[in-house]
C-alpha positions as CSV (number, residue, x, y, z in Angstrom):
1,M,12.4,6.5,4.6
2,K,10.3,6.0,7.7
3,I,8.6,9.1,9.0
4,N,6.8,9.0,12.3
5,E,6.3,12.7,13.1
6,Y,3.9,14.9,11.2
7,F,3.1,18.5,11.9
8,I,-0.5,19.7,11.6
9,S,-1.2,23.4,11.0
10,G,-4.2,25.3,9.6
11,I,-4.9,28.2,7.3
12,D,-6.0,30.3,10.3
13,T,-7.3,30.0,13.9
14,D,-10.6,28.1,14.3
15,C,-10.2,26.2,10.9
16,G,-10.7,22.9,12.7
17,K,-7.1,21.6,13.1
18,T,-7.6,20.5,16.7
19,Y,-10.7,18.6,15.6
20,I,-9.0,17.1,12.6
21,T,-5.9,16.1,14.6
22,G,-8.0,14.2,17.1
23,L,-10.2,12.5,14.5
24,L,-7.1,11.5,12.4
25,A,-5.5,10.1,15.5
26,K,-8.7,8.2,16.3
27,Q,-8.8,6.8,12.8
28,L,-5.2,5.7,12.9
29,K,-5.6,4.1,16.4
30,E,-8.6,2.1,15.2
31,S,-6.6,0.9,12.3
32,G,-4.0,-0.5,14.7
33,V,-1.4,2.3,14.7
34,N,0.2,3.1,18.0
35,V,-0.3,6.9,17.7
36,I,-0.2,9.9,20.0
37,T,-0.8,13.6,19.4
38,S,1.2,16.5,20.8
39,K,0.9,20.3,20.8
40,L,3.8,22.6,20.0
41,V,2.7,25.3,22.4
42,Q,-0.6,25.9,24.1
43,T,-1.9,29.3,25.1
44,G,-4.9,30.4,27.1
45,C,-5.1,27.7,29.7
46,V,-3.3,26.1,32.7
47,G,-2.3,22.5,33.5
48,V,-2.7,19.9,30.7
49,A,-3.1,21.7,27.3
50,E,-6.8,22.0,26.4
51,D,-6.2,20.9,22.8
52,I,-4.5,17.7,24.1
53,I,-7.6,17.1,26.3
54,E,-9.8,17.6,23.2
55,H,-7.6,15.2,21.2
56,R,-8.2,12.5,23.8
57,R,-11.9,13.2,23.9
58,L,-12.1,12.8,20.1
59,M,-9.9,9.6,20.3
60,E,-12.3,8.4,23.0
61,I,-9.5,7.5,25.4
62,D,-8.2,8.8,28.7
63,L,-5.2,11.1,29.0
64,F,-1.9,9.4,28.4
65,P,0.7,9.6,31.2
66,E,2.8,11.8,28.8
67,D,-0.1,14.3,28.8
68,I,-0.2,14.6,32.6
69,E,3.6,14.8,32.8
70,G,3.7,17.5,30.1
71,T,5.6,15.6,27.5
72,T,3.0,16.0,24.9
73,C,2.9,19.8,25.5
74,P,5.9,21.1,27.5
75,F,4.9,24.8,27.3
76,V,1.4,26.0,28.4
77,F,0.8,29.8,28.8
78,T,-2.1,31.5,30.5
79,F,-2.9,34.3,28.1
80,P,-4.9,33.4,24.9
81,A,-2.6,34.9,22.3
82,S,0.2,34.0,19.9
83,P,3.0,32.3,21.7
84,H,5.4,35.2,21.4
85,L,3.0,37.5,23.3
86,A,1.8,34.9,25.7
87,T,5.4,34.2,26.8
88,E,6.0,37.9,27.4
89,I,2.9,38.3,29.5
90,D,3.7,35.2,31.6
91,K,7.3,36.3,31.8
92,R,8.6,32.9,30.6
93,T,10.6,31.6,27.6
94,I,10.2,28.7,25.3
95,D,13.1,26.1,25.3
96,F,13.1,24.5,21.9
97,K,15.6,21.9,23.0
98,K,13.0,20.7,25.6
99,I,10.3,20.6,22.9
100,R,12.5,18.5,20.6
101,A,13.6,16.2,23.4
102,S,9.9,15.6,24.2
103,Q,9.1,14.9,20.6
104,K,12.0,12.5,20.3
105,E,10.8,10.6,23.4
106,L,7.3,10.4,21.9
107,C,8.7,9.2,18.5
108,T,10.7,6.5,20.3
109,N,7.7,5.2,22.2
110,Y,5.0,5.5,19.5
111,E,4.7,4.5,15.8
112,L,3.3,7.9,14.9
113,V,3.2,11.4,16.4
114,L,0.8,14.1,15.2
115,A,2.1,17.4,16.4
116,E,-0.4,20.3,16.3
117,G,0.8,23.8,15.9
118,A,-0.7,27.0,17.4
119,G,-2.7,29.0,14.8
120,G,-1.4,29.2,11.3
121,L,2.0,29.0,9.6
122,M,3.0,32.6,10.2
123,V,2.2,32.7,13.9
124,P,5.2,33.9,15.8
125,I,6.4,31.4,18.4
126,T,9.1,34.0,19.5
127,E,9.7,37.4,18.2
128,N,12.0,36.2,15.4
129,Y,10.8,32.6,14.9
130,L,7.6,31.6,13.1
131,T,5.8,28.3,13.0
132,I,6.9,27.8,9.4
133,D,10.5,28.3,10.6
134,Y,10.0,25.4,13.1
135,I,8.5,23.1,10.4
136,K,11.4,24.0,8.0
137,E,14.2,23.6,10.6
138,Y,13.1,20.1,11.6
139,N,12.0,19.0,8.1
140,L,8.6,18.0,9.2
141,P,6.0,16.8,6.7
142,L,3.1,19.2,7.0
143,I,-0.6,18.4,7.1
144,L,-2.5,21.6,6.4
145,V,-6.1,22.0,7.5
146,S,-8.3,24.2,5.3
147,S,-12.1,25.0,5.7
148,S,-15.2,25.9,3.8
149,K,-15.8,29.2,5.4
150,L,-15.8,32.3,3.2
151,G,-12.3,33.6,2.7
152,S,-10.7,30.2,2.9
153,I,-9.5,30.2,-0.7
154,N,-7.3,33.2,0.0
155,H,-5.9,31.8,3.2
156,T,-5.4,28.4,1.8
157,L,-3.5,29.6,-1.3
158,L,-1.3,31.9,0.7
159,S,-0.4,29.0,3.0
160,I,0.4,26.7,0.0
161,E,2.5,29.4,-1.6
162,L,4.4,29.9,1.7
163,C,5.2,26.2,1.8
164,L,6.5,26.4,-1.7
165,Q,8.6,29.5,-0.9
166,Y,10.1,27.8,2.2
167,G,10.6,24.5,0.6
168,V,8.4,22.7,3.1
169,N,7.0,19.3,2.4
170,L,3.3,20.0,2.1
171,H,2.2,16.4,2.5
172,T,-1.6,16.7,2.7
173,V,-4.2,19.4,2.6
174,I,-7.3,18.4,4.5
175,Y,-10.5,20.2,3.5
176,N,-12.6,20.5,6.6
177,Q,-16.2,21.0,5.3
178,M,-17.3,22.8,8.4
179,P,-19.0,25.2,9.0
180,G,-20.7,24.3,5.7
181,D,-22.7,27.5,5.5
182,D,-22.9,27.4,1.8
183,M,-22.6,24.1,-0.1
184,I,-22.0,25.8,-3.4
185,I,-18.9,27.6,-2.0
186,A,-17.8,24.5,-0.2
187,S,-18.0,22.3,-3.3
188,E,-16.3,24.8,-5.6
189,S,-13.6,25.7,-3.1
190,F,-12.6,22.0,-2.9
191,A,-12.6,21.7,-6.7
192,Y,-10.5,24.8,-7.0
193,F,-7.9,23.6,-4.4
194,K,-7.6,20.4,-6.4
195,R,-6.9,22.3,-9.6
196,Y,-4.4,24.6,-7.8
197,L,-2.5,21.7,-6.2
198,D,-2.4,19.7,-9.4
199,K,-0.7,22.7,-11.0
200,C,1.5,24.0,-8.2
201,S,2.1,21.1,-5.8
202,P,1.2,17.8,-7.5
203,N,2.7,15.6,-4.9
204,T,0.4,17.0,-2.2
205,Q,-2.7,14.9,-1.2
206,L,-6.1,16.7,-1.0
207,V,-8.7,14.9,1.1
208,H,-12.1,15.8,2.5
209,G,-12.3,15.9,6.3
210,D,-14.7,13.0,6.3
211,N,-12.4,10.8,4.3
212,L,-9.4,10.7,6.7
213,N,-8.9,7.0,6.1
214,T,-7.7,7.8,2.6
215,I,-4.6,9.8,3.9
216,E,-1.4,7.8,3.1
217,L,1.2,8.3,5.8
218,D,4.7,6.8,5.7
219,F,5.4,5.2,9.1
């Protein structure tokens, strides 16, 4: 079955998922794939979503027309907080039909769409609807970004267990080796994640962030 929309989330904020999304898109583009990135919801800015701008910088290309039109991120909120709070402060609502219509348009015009979430899997998009609910509802294969910082084992395992609980297709875990403060921790954490996935989610790929070309996507 052809899949051309993947969701990219992280174990927490600042784990590097925007960086990984942009670099993965760059890698795919250079291999000949007609790829575009999108952003579920952006908070803390105005105009074109700042994460979309960062994706394009990493891809070393200009903004797409879809970026300027808002198709790649239909909802941008000014307050830097989880979407459920940002919408309340801006006195606006999120229309999921509009988001899905935008994603459908992108999927029609591109071979592959990499959709980046806001924060981690349990971030509330609305009061009663979490990021993991969105991934589950639309049956999106998930690429989860982990990191080498202290505490990442706990956050990563909790995220994996949540995917198992929700029945989400955890397609790939990408181990972002930044910030790389302690190479012993970084090395052992990666080895531990491999052992854990082999036992609990054997169909999930585990790759280093500097080996993005090894990720196998079905598109």
